[in-house]
All heavy atoms as an XYZ file, in Angstrom:
684
protein
N      24.993      6.372      3.300
C      23.767      7.125      3.196
C      23.061      7.125      4.538
O      22.932      6.091      5.157
C      22.861      6.481      2.133
C      21.714      7.333      1.757
S      19.957      6.965      2.028
C      19.680      6.081      3.455
N      22.656      8.251      4.975
C      21.903      8.354      6.219
C      20.434      8.587      5.907
O      20.085      9.110      4.853
C      22.438      9.513      7.059
N      19.597      8.182      6.816
C      18.182      8.504      6.681
C      18.007      9.968      7.055
O      18.470     10.409      8.093
C      17.337      7.633      7.609
C      17.200      6.175      7.232
C      16.327      5.446      8.247
C      16.622      6.012      5.852
N      17.347     10.698      6.193
C      17.081     12.110      6.449
C      15.571     12.313      6.558
O      14.787     11.465      6.127
C      17.621     12.988      5.304
O      16.920     12.649      4.093
C      19.123     12.803      5.111
N      15.193     13.440      7.117
C      13.763     13.746      7.190
C      13.167     13.848      5.790
O      12.032     13.451      5.561
C      13.508     15.031      7.973
C      13.575     14.827      9.458
C      14.613     15.361     10.198
C      12.610     14.089     10.130
C      14.678     15.162     11.567
C      12.670     13.889     11.496
C      13.709     14.426     12.210
N      13.924     14.377      4.858
C      13.416     14.497      3.487
C      13.132     13.121      2.899
O      12.095     12.912      2.271
C      14.409     15.268      2.615
C      13.900     15.502      1.211
C      12.625     16.311      1.230
N      12.222     16.664     -0.130
C      11.064     17.171     -0.429
N      10.171     17.423      0.502
N      10.760     17.455     -1.668
N      14.036     12.172      3.089
C      13.801     10.818      2.587
C      12.575     10.200      3.262
O      11.783      9.511      2.621
C      15.034      9.944      2.781
C      16.135     10.228      1.774
C      17.294      9.289      1.957
C      18.358      9.490      0.907
N      18.932     10.819      0.837
N      12.409     10.467      4.544
C      11.227      9.962      5.243
C       9.960     10.595      4.673
O       8.944      9.915      4.503
C      11.329     10.231      6.741
C      12.399      9.442      7.488
C      12.498      9.926      8.931
C      12.124      7.953      7.435
N      10.007     11.891      4.378
C       8.854     12.564      3.774
C       8.521     11.964      2.405
O       7.343     11.785      2.067
C       9.128     14.063      3.629
C       9.153     14.800      4.953
C       9.668     16.227      4.836
O      10.344     16.568      3.858
O       9.379     17.002      5.762
N       9.553     11.657      1.633
C       9.346     11.041      0.316
C       8.691      9.672      0.492
O       7.701      9.351     -0.169
C      10.680     10.932     -0.454
C      10.546     10.039     -1.682
C      11.180     12.324     -0.845
N       9.222      8.872      1.397
C       8.662      7.544      1.654
C       7.200      7.646      2.086
O       6.342      6.920      1.582
C       9.484      6.820      2.730
C       8.792      5.625      3.294
C       8.641      4.470      2.545
C       8.270      5.653      4.574
C       7.985      3.356      3.054
C       7.610      4.551      5.103
C       7.470      3.401      4.341
N       6.894      8.540      2.999
C       5.526      8.701      3.498
C       4.594      9.124      2.362
O       3.470      8.613      2.249
C       5.474      9.697      4.682
C       4.046     10.113      5.003
C       6.148      9.090      5.910
N       5.044     10.021      1.511
C       4.201     10.474      0.396
C       3.879      9.311     -0.537
O       2.723      9.143     -0.951
C       4.891     11.605     -0.370
N       4.868      8.490     -0.869
C       4.615      7.339     -1.744
C       3.672      6.355     -1.049
O       2.737      5.839     -1.658
C       5.927      6.638     -2.155
C       5.636      5.381     -2.974
C       6.835      7.576     -2.937
N       3.897      6.127      0.243
C       3.046      5.197      0.993
C       1.601      5.694      1.035
O       0.666      4.917      0.851
C       3.587      5.008      2.406
N       1.413      6.999      1.254
C       0.067      7.556      1.342
C      -0.656      7.550     -0.008
O      -1.848      7.271     -0.069
C       0.119      8.987      1.882
C       0.464      9.067      3.347
C       0.578     10.486      3.863
O       0.642     11.451      3.064
O       0.619     10.636      5.095
N       0.087      7.857     -1.063
C      -0.527      8.000     -2.389
C      -0.505      6.705     -3.201
O      -1.254      6.578     -4.166
C       0.164      9.125     -3.165
C       0.047     10.513     -2.528
C       0.962     11.504     -3.225
C      -1.396     10.990     -2.562
N       0.379      5.778     -2.819
C       0.492      4.518     -3.548
C       1.013      4.686     -4.956
O       0.799      3.832     -5.818
N       1.744      5.793     -5.194
C       2.184      6.089     -6.542
C       3.412      7.004     -6.487
O       3.358      8.073     -5.869
C       1.035      6.769     -7.298
C       1.319      6.996     -8.736
O       2.116      7.852     -9.083
N       0.646      6.234     -9.593
N       4.480      6.607     -7.162
C       5.721      7.380     -7.150
C       5.545      8.712     -7.892
O       6.055      9.742     -7.458
C       6.850      6.568     -7.785
C       7.417      5.513     -6.874
C       6.673      4.398     -6.510
C       8.703      5.623     -6.375
C       7.195      3.426     -5.668
C       9.243      4.655     -5.532
C       8.479      3.561     -5.182
N       4.830      8.712     -9.013
C       4.639      9.932     -9.790
C       3.808     10.959     -9.015
O       4.146     12.138     -8.956
C       3.962      9.620    -11.125
C       3.765     10.850    -12.017
C       2.964     10.536    -13.275
N       1.704      9.842    -13.017
C       0.585     10.431    -12.582
N       0.570     11.719    -12.326
N      -0.518      9.723    -12.394
N       2.727     10.500     -8.389
C       1.886     11.421     -7.612
C       2.636     11.967     -6.403
O       2.463     13.127     -6.025
C       0.601     10.723     -7.179
C      -0.351     10.476     -8.328
C      -1.599      9.765     -7.866
C      -2.516      9.461     -9.044
N      -3.682      8.680     -8.642
N       3.471     11.132     -5.792
C       4.284     11.603     -4.665
C       5.249     12.687     -5.142
O       5.440     13.702     -4.465
C       5.041     10.443     -4.034
N       5.845     12.484     -6.303
C       6.762     13.481     -6.863
C       6.039     14.799     -7.101
O       6.558     15.874     -6.775
C       7.368     12.955     -8.160
N       4.839     14.728     -7.655
C       4.059     15.941     -7.903
C       3.744     16.658     -6.594
O       3.860     17.887     -6.510
C       2.768     15.596     -8.642
C       2.986     15.176    -10.075
C       1.723     14.643    -10.749
O       0.633     14.657    -10.129
O       1.833     14.197    -11.905
N       3.335     15.911     -5.578
C       3.011     16.521     -4.279
C       4.226     17.223     -3.687
O       4.115     18.311     -3.111
C       2.532     15.462     -3.297
C       2.277     16.062     -1.902
C       2.162     15.033     -0.822
N       0.822     14.464     -0.774
C       0.456     13.559      0.122
N       1.316     13.092      1.016
N      -0.769     13.082      0.129
N       5.395     16.607     -3.842
C       6.614     17.128     -3.226
C       7.353     18.141     -4.107
O       8.319     18.760     -3.652
C       7.548     15.962     -2.879
C       6.987     14.964     -1.872
C       7.846     13.715     -1.826
C       6.871     15.606     -0.496
N       6.928     18.279     -5.353
C       7.580     19.227     -6.255
C       8.949     18.780     -6.722
O       9.837     19.611     -6.932
N       9.131     17.473     -6.862
C      10.398     16.925     -7.346
C      10.092     15.946     -8.479
O       8.933     15.643     -8.755
C      11.210     16.233     -6.220
C      10.417     15.091     -5.571
C      11.629     17.250     -5.164
C      11.178     14.321     -4.492
N      11.126     15.446     -9.118
C      10.919     14.526    -10.230
C      10.644     13.107     -9.742
O      11.063     12.722     -8.649
C      12.141     14.517    -11.151
O      13.234     13.889    -10.505
N       9.942     12.344    -10.573
C       9.665     10.946    -10.230
C      10.956     10.135    -10.113
O      11.094      9.329     -9.184
C       8.701     10.342    -11.261
C       8.288      8.907    -10.963
C       9.292      7.898    -11.510
O       9.835      8.077    -12.595
N       9.530      6.842    -10.761
N      11.958     10.335    -10.994
C      13.214      9.593    -10.814
C      13.896      9.903     -9.471
O      14.509      9.030     -8.869
C      14.072     10.041    -12.001
C      13.078     10.395    -13.060
C      11.934     11.025    -12.301
N      13.753     11.133     -8.993
C      14.321     11.487     -7.690
C      13.622     10.726     -6.566
O      14.265     10.232     -5.635
C      14.204     12.997     -7.450
O      14.694     13.327     -6.164
N      12.303     10.609     -6.647
C      11.547      9.843     -5.654
C      12.011      8.390     -5.667
O      12.328      7.815     -4.618
C      10.024      9.937     -5.917
C       9.255      8.951     -5.046
C       9.535     11.350     -5.660
N      12.083      7.809     -6.853
C      12.510      6.410     -6.971
C      13.911      6.211     -6.415
O      14.174      5.242     -5.691
C      12.485      5.964     -8.434
O      11.168      5.954     -8.920
N      14.808      7.123     -6.737
C      16.196      7.042     -6.274
C      16.281      7.127     -4.754
O      17.030      6.365     -4.118
C      17.004      8.167     -6.917
O      18.304      8.200     -6.415
N      15.527      8.028     -4.164
C      15.566      8.178     -2.709
C      14.998      6.948     -2.000
O      15.542      6.501     -0.985
C      14.822      9.443     -2.288
C      15.567     10.700     -2.693
C      14.926     11.946     -2.173
O      14.723     12.090     -0.974
N      14.612     12.877     -3.064
N      13.923      6.387     -2.541
C      13.343      5.181     -1.937
C      14.313      4.013     -2.084
O      14.537      3.264     -1.129
C      11.963      4.859     -2.548
C      11.479      3.485     -2.100
C      10.952      5.930     -2.159
N      14.920      3.862     -3.253
C      15.899      2.781     -3.465
C      17.077      2.928     -2.504
O      17.565      1.945     -1.943
C      16.398      2.774     -4.906
C      15.494      2.084     -5.862
C      15.617      0.599     -5.667
C      14.936     -0.150     -6.778
N      14.761     -1.546     -6.461
N      17.551      4.153     -2.303
C      18.665      4.390     -1.385
C      18.277      3.994      0.044
O      19.081      3.397      0.769
C      19.099      5.855     -1.435
N      17.059      4.316      0.436
C      16.589      3.921      1.769
C      16.538      2.405      1.886
O      16.942      1.840      2.910
C      15.196      4.498      2.038
C      15.178      5.984      2.282
S      13.497      6.598      2.544
C      13.025      5.719      4.015
N      16.056      1.739      0.839
C      15.954      0.283      0.871
C      17.345     -0.362      0.970
O      17.525     -1.324      1.719
C      15.211     -0.219     -0.371
C      13.733      0.138     -0.336
C      12.990     -0.212     -1.599
O      13.590     -0.165     -2.703
O      11.781     -0.524     -1.498
N      18.311      0.180      0.234
C      19.684     -0.344      0.340
C      20.219     -0.152      1.756
O      20.831     -1.044      2.328
C      20.600      0.342     -0.673
C      20.499     -0.189     -2.072
C      21.614      0.321     -2.979
N      21.705      1.766     -3.046
C      20.986      2.543     -3.852
N      20.108      2.015     -4.678
N      21.152      3.845     -3.842
N      19.989      1.032      2.320
C      20.461      1.341      3.677
C      19.819      0.417      4.712
O      20.488     -0.104      5.599
C      20.152      2.806      3.995
C      20.524      3.215      5.399
C      21.847      3.493      5.730
C      19.558      3.324      6.390
C      22.192      3.870      7.015
C      19.890      3.696      7.674
C      21.210      3.973      7.991
O      21.545      4.328      9.268
N      18.514      0.207      4.586
C      17.782     -0.613      5.555
C      17.993     -2.110      5.349
O      17.856     -2.895      6.282
C      16.285     -0.294      5.485
C      15.889      1.131      5.890
C      14.451      1.409      5.495
C      16.106      1.335      7.384
N      18.282     -2.500      4.122
C      18.502     -3.913      3.827
C      17.234     -4.682      3.501
O      17.236     -5.917      3.519
N      16.165     -3.980      3.189
C      14.922     -4.638      2.787
C      14.085     -3.694      1.932
O      14.272     -2.486      1.948
C      14.106     -5.127      3.984
C      13.840     -4.095      5.064
C      12.840     -3.146      4.936
C      14.594     -4.086      6.239
C      12.582     -2.220      5.934
C      14.344     -3.156      7.247
C      13.341     -2.234      7.082
O      13.088     -1.314      8.072
N      13.167     -4.293      1.165
C      12.295     -3.506      0.305
C      11.144     -2.918      1.110
O      10.569     -3.590      1.962
C      11.753     -4.361     -0.832
C      12.816     -4.719     -1.852
C      12.248     -5.367     -3.090
O      11.028     -5.620     -3.153
O      13.040     -5.606     -4.019
N      10.840     -1.676      0.813
C       9.732     -0.987      1.470
C       8.435     -1.132      0.688
O       7.354     -1.047      1.263
C      10.068      0.498      1.645
C      11.259      0.788      2.566
C      11.714      2.230      2.425
C      10.891      0.477      4.005
N       8.556     -1.352     -0.619
C       7.390     -1.475     -1.495
C       7.479     -2.738     -2.329
O       8.563     -3.166     -2.701
C       7.286     -0.268     -2.443
C       7.035      1.025     -1.731
C       8.078      1.863     -1.406
C       5.750      1.404     -1.376
C       7.860      3.059     -0.733
C       5.515      2.593     -0.706
C       6.572      3.418     -0.386
N       6.317     -3.297     -2.618
C       6.211     -4.395     -3.573
C       5.863     -3.737     -4.905
O       4.766     -3.221     -5.070
C       5.117     -5.368     -3.151
C       5.402     -6.051     -1.833
C       4.231     -6.877     -1.336
O       3.166     -6.904     -1.992
O       4.375     -7.475     -0.261
N       6.807     -3.720     -5.806
C       6.603     -3.022     -7.073
C       6.011     -3.963     -8.117
O       6.516     -5.057     -8.325
C       7.916     -2.437     -7.563
C       8.417     -1.301     -6.665
C       9.828     -0.922     -7.054
N      10.368      0.140     -6.234
C      10.899     -0.017     -5.027
N      10.923     -1.205     -4.464
N      11.391      1.003     -4.374
N       4.960     -3.490     -8.737
C       4.338     -4.206     -9.857
C       4.204     -3.226    -11.005
O       3.611     -2.162    -10.836
C       2.956     -4.736     -9.445
C       3.064     -5.865     -8.453
C       1.678     -6.344     -8.028
N       1.747     -6.527     -6.578
C       1.060     -5.826     -5.690
N       0.206     -4.923     -6.072
N       1.208     -6.048     -4.407
N       4.763     -3.571    -12.126
C       4.741     -2.662    -13.284
C       3.305     -2.236    -13.595
O       2.434     -3.067    -13.803
C       5.345     -3.356    -14.493
C       5.641     -2.424    -15.631
C       6.983     -2.815    -16.227
N       7.397     -1.941    -17.296
C       8.171     -0.891    -17.105
N       8.565     -0.575    -15.903
N       8.556     -0.162    -18.121
N       3.085     -0.935    -13.571
C       1.771     -0.396    -13.892
C       0.781     -0.423    -12.745
O      -0.295      0.136    -12.843
N       1.138     -1.063    -11.650
C       0.236     -1.147    -10.511
C       0.624     -0.178     -9.415
O       1.643      0.514     -9.512
N      -0.159     -0.118     -8.380
C       0.154      0.782     -7.265
C       1.399      0.318     -6.514
O       1.751     -0.857     -6.541
C      -1.078      0.699     -6.377
C      -1.700     -0.609     -6.699
C      -1.380     -0.886     -8.144
N       2.047      1.264     -5.866
C       3.223      0.957     -5.040
C       2.707      0.506     -3.678
O       2.433      1.315     -2.801
C       4.114      2.185     -4.904
N       2.526     -0.802     -3.525
C       1.996     -1.353     -2.277
C       3.127     -1.547     -1.275
O       4.221     -2.000     -1.630
C       1.306     -2.685     -2.559
N       2.856     -1.206     -0.039
C       3.859     -1.401      1.009
C       4.116     -2.885      1.236
O       3.192     -3.699      1.243
C       3.380     -0.778      2.328
C       3.425      0.739      2.413
C       2.646      1.221      3.621
C       4.852      1.231      2.466
N       5.386     -3.221      1.445
C       5.745     -4.579      1.841
C       5.460     -4.699      3.340
O       5.125     -3.707      4.010
C       7.238     -4.822      1.581
O       8.018     -3.997      2.430
N       5.615     -5.875      3.890
C       5.428     -6.050      5.339
C       6.408     -5.163      6.100
O       6.036     -4.498      7.075
C       5.606     -7.515      5.718
N       7.662     -5.134      5.648
C       8.654     -4.259      6.285
C       8.256     -2.792      6.122
O       8.441     -1.986      7.036
C      10.046     -4.479      5.684
C      10.693     -5.760      6.066
N      11.026     -6.084      7.357
C      11.091     -6.811      5.311
C      11.596     -7.266      7.388
N      11.644     -7.745      6.155
N       7.736     -2.455      4.945
C       7.320     -1.080      4.689
C       6.201     -0.634      5.610
O       6.197      0.498      6.090
N       5.251     -1.528      5.868
C       4.152     -1.186      6.794
C       4.696     -0.938      8.201
O       4.274      0.006      8.879
C       3.103     -2.293      6.804
C       2.251     -2.313      5.548
C       1.075     -3.271      5.659
N       1.477     -4.669      5.826
C       1.776     -5.495      4.819
N       1.735     -5.064      3.574
N       2.107     -6.749      5.071
N       5.618     -1.768      8.629
C       6.232     -1.572      9.949
C       7.014     -0.265      9.996
O       6.937      0.488     10.969
C       7.159     -2.732     10.299
C       6.426     -4.037     10.540
O       5.200     -4.008     10.807
O       7.075     -5.099     10.453
N       7.776      0.004      8.942
C       8.604      1.196      8.886
C       7.748      2.457      8.832
O       8.116      3.496      9.396
C       9.531      1.127      7.667
C      10.577      2.193      7.626
C      11.704      2.107      8.413
C      10.416      3.293      6.797
C      12.675      3.104      8.384
C      11.378      4.295      6.761
C      12.507      4.195      7.549
N       6.594      2.384      8.176
C       5.719      3.541      8.031
C       5.283      4.096      9.378
O       5.219      5.316      9.562
C       4.494      3.193      7.184
C       3.485      4.311      6.947
C       4.132      5.500      6.241
C       2.298      3.802      6.159
N       5.022      3.239     10.324
C       4.594      3.690     11.655
C       5.610      4.651     12.259
O       5.264      5.752     12.691
C       4.380      2.480     12.591
O       3.431      1.616     11.995
C       3.895      2.917     13.956
N       6.861      4.250     12.270
C       7.917      5.103     12.822
C       8.151      6.344     11.978
O       8.381      7.433     12.508
N       8.093      6.194     10.655
C       8.313      7.321      9.762
C       7.253      8.400      9.969
O       7.563      9.591     10.015
C       8.327      6.851      8.312
N       6.002      7.988     10.113
C       4.921      8.955     10.355
C       5.142      9.712     11.661
O       4.918     10.930     11.727
C       3.566      8.250     10.378
C       3.032      7.791      9.029
C       1.841      6.857      9.219
C       2.652      8.985      8.175
N       5.568      9.010     12.686
C       5.825      9.656     13.978
C       6.945     10.681     13.863
O       6.832     11.796     14.392
C       6.179      8.612     15.034
C       5.025      7.729     15.433
C       5.435      6.597     16.366
O       6.615      6.540     16.785
O       4.574      5.754     16.663
N       8.029     10.334     13.166
C       9.155     11.257     13.019
C       8.787     12.471     12.178
O       9.134     13.599     12.527
C      10.352     10.533     12.409
C      11.040      9.529     13.320
C      12.051      8.701     12.543
C      11.724     10.253     14.476
N       8.071     12.258     11.076
C       7.668     13.371     10.220
C       6.722     14.304     10.981
O       6.849     15.524     10.905
C       7.042     12.853      8.907
C       6.381     13.967      8.127
C       8.109     12.160      8.051
N       5.803     13.741     11.744
C       4.880     14.563     12.532
C       5.629     15.340     13.614
O       5.347     16.523     13.842
C       3.799     13.689     13.162
N       6.581     14.687     14.267
C       7.360     15.363     15.314
C       8.160     16.517     14.725
O       8.228     17.604     15.306
C       8.275     14.370     16.015
N       8.739     16.299     13.558
C       9.515     17.366     12.924
C       8.605     18.526     12.547
O       8.966     19.685     12.708
C      10.226     16.855     11.687
C      11.041     17.954     11.027
C      11.828     17.430      9.869
N      12.715     18.455      9.380
C      12.670     18.931      8.144
N      11.792     18.465      7.295
N      13.518     19.847      7.759
N       7.433     18.231     12.051
C       6.489     19.289     11.673
C       6.085     20.123     12.880
O       5.799     21.311     12.754
C       5.245     18.681     11.029
O       5.571     18.040      9.830
N       6.064     19.511     14.047
C       5.674     20.216     15.266
C       6.782     21.155     15.767
O       6.525     22.039     16.571
C       5.311     19.219     16.365
N       7.988     20.961     15.279
C       9.115     21.770     15.729
C       9.293     23.005     14.849
O      10.305     23.212     14.221
C      10.406     20.943     15.725
C      10.447     19.790     16.711
C      11.712     18.974     16.517
C      10.358     20.303     18.130
N       8.302     23.853     14.832
C       8.374     25.080     14.055
C       8.863     26.215     14.942
O       8.615     26.227     16.153
C       6.986     25.445     13.486
O       6.084     25.640     14.577
C       6.469     24.358     12.565
N       9.553     27.186     14.354
C      10.052     28.316     15.157
C       8.922     29.057     15.880
O       9.097     29.521     17.011
C      10.724     29.222     14.140
C      11.032     28.355     12.981
C       9.992     27.275     12.968
N       7.765     29.142     15.237
C       6.643     29.870     15.832
C       6.189     29.237     17.151
O       5.740     29.909     18.059
C       5.449     29.912     14.867
C       5.716     30.681     13.599
C       6.521     29.886     12.562
O       6.451     28.652     12.538
O       7.240     30.541     11.791
N       6.305     27.958     17.230
C       5.845     27.237     18.424
C       6.669     27.604     19.663
O       6.176     27.551     20.783
C       5.941     25.735     18.184
C       5.429     24.939     19.335
C       5.354     23.480     19.012
N       4.860     22.787     20.182
C       4.884     21.501     20.320
N       5.344     20.735     19.372
N       4.436     20.945     21.416
N       7.918     28.007     19.453
C       8.812     28.248     20.583
C       9.098     29.720     20.816
O       9.940     30.072     21.627
C      10.115     27.467     20.372
C       9.877     25.989     20.318
C       9.830     25.322     19.092
C       9.673     25.257     21.460
C       9.586     23.964     19.032
C       9.434     23.896     21.411
C       9.387     23.245     20.193
N       8.371     30.573     20.133
C       8.556     32.011     20.366
C       7.730     32.435     21.568
O       6.616     31.996     21.752
C       8.117     32.810     19.140
C       9.090     32.626     18.010
C       8.868     33.680     16.944
N       9.874     33.469     15.901
C       9.593     33.270     14.634
N       8.356     33.312     14.209
N      10.553     33.083     13.762
N       8.310     33.312     22.361
C       7.614     33.788     23.556
C       6.751     34.980     23.264
O       6.848     35.678     22.358
C       8.631     34.155     24.633
């Protein structure tokens, strides 16, 4: 599994909203898809990004807070690379 921009966007949405269901709604995908993508990222990275508590908010783990910094930079950089920006 490779890290993709979409997986980074999913991670950022959960981190910002603190909720897998709300992140799914924002992104227009199912909550199980959000959970699956985050779990796949955690397996790939070798650490948990969120401290999960049943019924509670999805709080970032220490690793998740560190990872969020880089993820935000990459998502922002990708957003800046629009075709309109490079048209003459």
